[in-house]
C-alpha positions as CSV (number, residue, x, y, z in Angstrom):
1,P,73.8,57.6,83.4
2,P,77.3,57.7,84.7
3,S,77.6,58.6,88.0
4,H,79.3,62.4,89.3
5,V,82.3,60.6,90.5
6,H,82.7,59.0,86.9
7,M,82.2,62.3,85.7
8,R,85.0,64.2,87.7
9,L,87.3,61.1,86.6
10,C,86.3,61.3,82.7
11,T,87.2,65.1,83.2
12,I,90.8,64.5,84.7
13,A,91.5,62.2,82.1
14,L,90.6,64.4,79.3
15,F,92.8,66.8,80.9
16,A,95.7,64.6,81.4
17,S,95.4,63.6,78.1
18,S,95.0,66.9,76.8
19,V,98.1,68.0,78.4
20,G,99.8,64.9,77.5
21,A,99.6,65.4,73.6
22,L,101.4,68.4,73.9
23,Q,104.6,66.4,75.9
24,L,104.1,63.6,73.2
25,P,107.3,63.1,70.9
26,L,105.4,64.1,67.2
27,P,106.2,63.4,63.6
28,P,108.4,66.4,62.4
29,T,105.4,67.8,60.1
30,R,102.8,67.5,63.1
31,S,105.4,69.0,65.4
32,R,106.0,71.7,63.3
33,A,102.3,72.2,63.0
34,L,101.7,71.9,66.9
35,N,104.4,74.5,67.6
36,G,103.1,77.0,65.0
37,R,99.2,77.0,66.4
38,L,100.8,77.0,69.8
39,R,102.5,80.7,69.3
40,M,99.4,81.8,68.0
41,G,97.0,80.5,70.9
42,I,96.7,76.6,71.5
43,F,93.5,76.5,69.5
44,G,93.0,78.0,66.5
45,G,94.7,80.5,64.1
46,D,93.2,83.7,65.5
47,G,96.2,84.3,67.9
48,V,94.0,84.3,71.0
49,D,95.0,81.7,73.6
50,K,92.4,79.3,74.6
51,G,94.3,77.2,77.0
52,F,93.3,74.0,76.0
53,D,89.7,75.1,74.8
54,I,88.1,72.8,76.9
55,L,85.0,74.6,77.4
56,G,84.8,74.7,73.7
57,K,84.7,71.0,73.6
58,S,82.5,70.2,76.3
59,G,79.3,68.6,75.8
60,K,80.6,66.2,73.1
61,V,82.2,63.5,75.8
62,V,81.9,65.4,79.4
63,P,79.0,67.7,80.0
64,Q,80.6,71.5,80.7
65,G,79.0,71.3,84.2
66,A,81.3,68.4,85.2
67,L,83.9,69.9,83.9
68,V,83.2,73.3,85.7
69,S,82.6,71.4,89.0
70,T,86.1,69.6,88.9
71,A,88.1,72.8,88.0
72,K,86.4,74.4,90.8
73,E,86.7,72.1,93.5
74,S,90.6,71.1,92.1
75,W,91.5,74.9,92.2
76,K,89.9,75.2,96.0
77,F,91.6,72.3,97.0
78,V,95.1,73.5,95.6
79,W,94.4,77.0,97.3
80,K,93.7,75.6,100.2
81,R,97.0,73.9,100.5
82,F,98.7,76.9,99.3
83,M,97.0,79.4,102.1
84,A,97.6,76.5,104.9
85,E,101.4,76.7,104.0
86,L,100.8,80.4,104.1
87,A,99.0,80.9,106.6
88,P,97.8,77.8,109.2
89,Q,94.3,77.1,109.3
90,D,92.1,76.0,112.5
91,K,89.2,73.2,111.6
92,S,87.0,76.3,111.1
93,G,89.1,77.8,108.5
94,T,90.3,80.3,110.7
95,Y,93.8,81.7,110.5
96,S,95.5,80.4,113.3
97,R,98.6,82.6,114.2
98,P,102.2,80.3,114.8
99,S,103.7,80.6,118.2
100,Y,107.3,82.4,118.6
101,A,110.5,80.6,119.1
102,F,112.4,83.2,121.6
103,G,111.2,84.5,124.5
104,G,113.9,86.8,126.1
105,T,114.1,90.2,127.3
106,I,116.8,92.7,127.8
107,G,117.5,93.8,131.3
108,T,117.6,90.5,132.5
109,P,121.2,88.9,133.6
110,A,121.1,87.1,130.3
111,F,120.2,90.0,128.3
112,P,121.6,92.9,130.3
113,V,121.3,96.4,129.2
114,E,124.2,97.6,127.5
115,S,124.1,100.6,124.4
116,G,125.4,99.1,120.8
117,R,125.0,95.0,121.8
118,Y,121.6,94.4,120.1
119,H,120.5,93.9,116.5
120,L,117.1,93.7,115.0
121,Y,115.8,92.4,111.8
122,L,113.1,94.2,110.1
123,G,110.7,94.3,107.3
124,N,109.1,97.6,105.5
125,P,106.4,96.1,104.5
126,C,105.1,94.1,107.7
127,P,103.3,95.7,110.5
128,W,104.6,93.8,113.7
129,C,108.3,94.6,112.7
130,H,106.9,98.6,112.1
131,R,105.3,98.4,115.7
132,V,108.9,97.9,117.0
133,S,110.4,100.7,114.4
134,L,107.8,103.1,115.7
135,V,109.4,102.4,119.4
136,V,113.1,102.7,118.5
137,A,112.1,106.1,116.5
138,L,109.7,107.5,118.9
139,R,112.3,106.5,122.0
140,K,115.2,107.6,119.5
141,L,116.9,104.2,120.3
142,G,118.9,104.2,116.8
143,P,122.1,104.8,118.5
144,H,122.0,102.2,121.1
145,I,120.5,99.6,118.7
146,S,121.5,98.6,115.1
147,S,118.8,97.5,112.4
148,S,119.3,95.7,109.2
149,R,116.1,95.8,106.7
150,L,114.9,92.7,105.3
151,V,113.8,92.3,101.5
152,D,110.4,90.0,101.1
153,D,110.7,87.6,98.1
154,P,110.1,84.4,98.8
155,T,111.6,83.4,95.6
156,K,115.2,83.5,96.9
157,A,114.6,82.8,100.6
158,K,115.4,79.1,101.6
159,R,112.4,79.2,104.4
160,G,109.9,82.0,104.6
161,G,109.9,85.3,102.7
162,W,112.9,87.5,104.1
163,C,116.2,87.8,102.4
164,F,119.1,90.2,101.8
165,S,119.2,92.7,99.3
166,R,122.9,93.2,97.7
167,E,123.1,97.0,98.7
168,R,121.5,96.0,102.2
169,P,123.2,92.7,103.0
170,D,123.4,91.2,106.4
171,P,125.9,93.0,108.5
172,I,126.0,90.4,111.4
173,F,126.6,86.8,109.9
174,G,126.6,87.6,106.6
175,A,123.8,85.6,105.5
176,S,121.9,85.7,102.4
177,D,118.2,85.1,104.2
178,L,116.4,84.9,107.6
179,F,116.9,81.0,107.3
180,D,120.7,81.7,108.1
181,V,120.2,84.0,110.4
182,Y,118.1,81.4,112.2
183,N,120.6,78.6,111.6
184,K,123.6,80.9,113.0
185,L,121.2,81.5,116.1
186,S,119.4,78.0,116.6
187,P,121.2,75.1,114.5
188,N,118.8,73.2,112.9
189,F,116.1,75.4,113.4
190,E,113.0,74.2,113.0
191,G,110.1,76.6,112.5
192,R,109.4,79.3,111.1
193,C,111.8,82.2,109.9
194,T,109.6,85.6,111.2
195,A,110.6,89.0,111.6
196,P,111.1,91.4,113.8
197,L,114.0,89.5,115.4
198,L,116.1,90.9,118.0
199,I,119.5,89.5,118.3
200,D,122.3,89.9,121.0
201,K,125.4,90.5,118.8
202,K,127.8,89.7,121.9
203,T,126.5,86.4,122.7
204,G,124.7,85.3,119.0
205,T,121.8,84.9,120.6
206,A,118.3,85.3,119.7
207,V,116.4,87.8,122.5
208,S,112.9,87.8,121.2
209,N,111.0,87.5,117.7
210,E,107.6,88.4,119.1
211,S,106.8,92.1,118.4
212,G,104.7,92.8,121.4
213,D,107.2,91.8,123.9
214,I,110.1,93.7,122.2
215,L,107.8,96.5,121.9
216,K,107.6,96.5,126.0
217,M,111.0,96.0,126.4
218,L,112.6,98.4,124.4
219,N,109.8,101.2,126.3
220,A,111.1,99.9,129.2
221,V,114.8,100.3,128.5
222,D,117.9,103.2,129.3
223,F,120.6,102.6,127.4
224,E,122.4,106.0,128.9
225,E,123.0,105.9,132.6
226,G,120.5,108.3,134.2
227,S,118.6,109.2,131.1
228,G,115.6,107.6,132.5
229,A,114.4,111.3,133.4
230,G,112.9,113.0,130.3
231,A,112.9,110.1,128.6
232,V,109.7,109.3,125.9
233,E,107.6,107.3,127.9
234,L,105.1,104.8,126.2
235,R,103.5,102.9,128.8
236,P,102.8,105.6,131.6
237,E,102.0,103.9,135.1
238,A,98.9,105.4,135.9
239,L,97.3,104.4,132.2
240,V,99.1,101.1,131.9
241,D,95.7,99.5,132.4
242,E,93.9,101.5,130.0
243,I,96.5,100.8,127.2
244,E,96.4,96.8,128.3
245,A,93.0,97.0,127.6
246,A,92.7,99.0,124.4
247,S,96.1,96.9,123.3
248,D,93.9,93.6,123.6
249,W,91.0,94.4,121.3
250,I,92.9,96.2,119.4
251,Y,94.9,93.4,118.3
252,R,92.0,90.6,118.6
253,E,90.1,93.0,116.2
254,L,92.1,95.0,114.1
255,N,95.8,94.0,113.8
256,N,94.9,89.9,113.7
257,G,91.7,90.7,112.3
258,V,92.7,92.0,109.0
259,Y,94.8,89.0,108.4
260,R,92.1,86.6,109.6
261,C,90.2,88.1,106.8
262,G,92.7,87.5,104.3
263,F,93.7,83.9,105.6
264,S,90.3,82.4,105.9
265,T,89.4,79.5,104.2
266,T,85.6,79.0,104.8
267,Q,82.8,81.5,104.4
268,A,82.4,81.3,108.4
269,A,85.6,81.9,109.2
270,Y,85.8,85.3,107.5
271,D,82.4,86.8,108.1
272,L,83.6,86.4,111.7
273,A,87.0,88.2,111.1
274,S,85.2,90.7,109.1
275,T,82.9,91.4,111.8
276,D,85.5,92.1,114.2
277,V,87.2,95.0,112.3
278,L,84.1,96.5,111.8
279,S,84.1,96.4,115.2
280,A,87.5,97.8,116.0
281,L,86.9,101.0,113.2
282,N,83.9,101.4,114.9
283,K,85.1,101.4,118.3
284,L,88.5,103.8,117.2
285,E,85.8,105.8,115.8
286,A,84.0,106.8,118.7
287,I,87.2,106.8,121.1
288,L,88.8,109.4,118.4
289,A,86.0,111.6,118.1
290,E,86.6,112.6,121.5
291,S,90.5,112.4,121.9
292,Q,93.8,113.2,119.8
293,F,94.8,109.6,120.5
294,I,93.9,106.4,121.8
295,V,94.1,107.0,125.1
296,G,93.7,110.4,125.9
297,D,95.7,113.2,123.8
298,K,99.1,111.9,124.0
299,L,100.3,108.6,122.0
300,T,101.0,106.0,123.7
301,E,101.8,102.1,123.2
302,A,98.4,101.3,121.9
303,D,98.5,103.9,119.0
304,V,102.1,102.0,118.3
305,R,99.9,98.5,117.8
306,A,97.1,100.6,115.7
307,L,98.8,102.9,113.5
308,P,100.5,100.3,111.1
309,T,97.6,98.7,110.2
310,L,95.9,101.7,109.7
311,L,98.8,103.0,107.7
312,R,98.2,100.0,105.2
313,F,94.0,99.4,105.4
314,D,92.8,101.2,102.5
315,A,95.7,100.2,99.8
316,A,95.8,96.2,101.2
317,Y,94.0,95.2,103.6
318,S,90.5,96.5,102.6
319,V,91.1,95.6,99.3
320,L,93.2,92.1,99.0
321,F,92.0,90.9,102.5
322,R,88.6,92.2,102.1
323,A,88.9,93.5,105.6
324,G,85.2,95.3,106.9
325,G,84.0,93.6,103.5
326,G,86.2,95.2,100.7
327,M,84.4,98.3,100.5
328,K,85.3,100.4,103.4
329,K,88.2,102.9,103.2
330,L,89.4,105.1,106.3
331,R,87.9,108.5,105.1
332,D,84.4,106.2,105.8
333,Y,85.9,106.8,109.7
334,P,86.5,110.7,109.8
335,A,88.1,110.8,113.1
336,V,90.0,108.0,112.5
337,D,91.1,109.4,109.3
338,A,92.2,112.5,110.8
339,Y,94.2,110.5,114.0
340,V,95.8,108.9,111.0
341,K,97.3,112.2,109.2
342,R,97.4,114.2,112.8
343,A,100.1,110.5,113.8
344,W,101.5,111.1,110.5
345,C,102.9,114.3,111.6
346,V,104.5,113.5,114.8
347,P,108.2,113.6,114.1
348,G,110.4,110.4,113.8
349,V,106.8,108.4,112.3
350,R,106.8,108.9,108.7
351,S,110.7,107.8,108.8
352,T,109.8,104.1,109.9
353,I,108.1,103.3,106.5
354,D,108.1,103.4,102.9
355,L,104.4,103.0,101.8
356,E,104.2,102.0,98.5
357,D,106.9,99.5,99.0
358,A,104.6,98.1,102.1
359,W,101.1,98.8,100.0
360,S,102.5,97.0,96.3
361,S,104.6,93.6,99.0
362,Y,101.1,91.9,99.4
363,Y,100.1,92.3,96.1
364,R,103.7,91.0,95.0
365,Q,104.4,88.5,97.3
366,L,100.7,86.8,98.7
367,F,100.8,84.3,96.2
368,P,98.2,82.3,97.2
369,L,95.8,85.5,97.7
370,N,96.3,87.3,94.1
371,P,98.5,84.5,91.7
372,G,98.7,86.4,88.7
373,G,101.0,89.0,90.7
374,L,99.2,92.3,89.0
375,V,99.4,95.0,91.5
376,P,96.5,97.7,91.1
377,T,96.7,101.4,90.5
378,L,97.5,102.1,94.4
379,P,97.2,105.8,95.4
380,A,100.2,107.8,96.2
381,A,100.7,108.6,100.0
382,R,99.8,112.6,99.1
383,D,96.3,111.1,98.0
384,L,95.3,110.5,101.6
385,G,96.7,113.0,103.2
386,L,99.9,111.5,103.9
387,D,102.4,113.9,102.4
388,P,106.3,112.9,103.0
389,D,107.4,116.3,102.6
390,G,104.7,117.6,104.8
391,E,104.7,119.7,107.9
392,L,105.7,117.7,111.1
393,M,104.7,119.1,114.8
394,E,107.1,121.2,116.8
395,E,106.8,118.5,119.6
396,P,105.3,115.5,119.6
397,P,102.8,114.8,121.8
398,V,104.1,112.1,124.1
399,H,104.5,111.5,127.7
400,Y,107.6,111.8,129.8
401,R,109.4,109.8,132.3
402,L,109.6,112.5,135.6
């Protein structure tokens, strides 16, 4: 009997010959007949497209098992290549988040504190951009730092997924996409063109593209002389150790955990990531059953880090990324669910995200995870208790500098 390898080669040859048959020149009579069958369905005249109907013909030349095995392995190989391009993998099949190219800080000699000098490039679907938007909104930095809203469309971007729309062009360089911006900042740039991106408009240089660093520097900076006292403080000195400890596991198990679930290419890698996500949700449930926010009863940097992931969890991460097993929803964690609804009512929070656009983006743009591009029937924000027109808190529950 033929070997398994021989069977695979026969299958590939059969498939290739089927494709080739559709591409070879045919006599006019046969060509018209074939075109007629193609319009109705590749095989048969019942109007049903059966592909090449290989499974309908298997067994005569090549057993079905060899066909199915070859198709699975071939599809898996291609999928893994796409996944590695989208999300770099280590040898265990675990997503390995790329390093960042720029690491400057506002408040240093290279980047002095100056209102109007800096600009942010942000994308609505991105949770790493969202945390930066939250700091800008909560600390009312909008008058001091300008920003651009990027469009996520990898079919139009030359590298990465971010570009500009006709309605919202790049106001700094007139770039068509974020790749052009990176090249303006660093000619012949090599690497991934990620957002958020903070730049210095005066010198035309990049400050940082690491969201955690941007978050911290925007909390520390005061652009108006004498504005320190009374300003919102997301990292009160007395709570820094608690905030850092919480931020560490929130990133590892939740923020990055959901992406490790979605971008895993082995079962072991996925199982570990999914366990981490469930661990984070259980920790949050225990904490939030006792306090209004993650570190005490006022909003801090720890909340700014957790909230973007939680707002995307039910509609995107749980479903598409199968985070936590693919069945868990925030309603399964009553204290976490109440916390997200409470945070949604903090003045400034809901203006930082278009929820429906962010949710649907995952299904539209992450091709390796959703090749057909079908977007499920997503919940309305109101269905999750996130009413965009709901009543806001009179006073934001935040710390202020003395």
